[in-house]
N, C-alpha and C positions, 0 to 999 in steps of 0.2 A: 503494500499498498504506499501510497506517495505521503499521506500524513503521517505515517508511523504509528498507527494507533494500534494496529496489530502484528505482532512479532510473527515470523516466519513459520515456526512449527505450530502455533495457534491458527496461521492462515491455511496451512497445509492440512491440519485436522479439519477445520472447517469445510475444505473443498471435497476431502476424502467423504466425508460424513453427507455432505450432498449427495454427490455421485452415488454413493451405496444406497441413501433412501430411495432416489431417483429411481434405480432398478431393480431393488427390493420391494418397494410398496406395492406394485401391482399384483405380484404373486402372493404377498402376504394376505394384501384384501381378498383376493380369490379363495385362499385358504380359509380366512376368516368367515366370511359368508358364505361358504360350500353349504347346499342344502343337503339335508342328510334325507330326505324324503324324495321320491322320483316326482317329476313334475308332473301335473294334472294334463288330462288331456286337454287340448287347445278348446277355446270356446269357438263355436262357428258363427259366422256373420247372421246368420238366419235368427240363431237365439238371442242376439243383442239387437234385432230389429223390432222382435216381440211377435 
């Protein structure tokens, strides 16, 4: 950083954490919200129209 507010090791750690969370988040969210039951049968359009 130009202003010198962050030293090099802290800046490197922040960049690594940002990269890791960017790539790991989709997989972890998919695992966390995985449905344990099978999906229901799709509702046909005729059922929606009444």
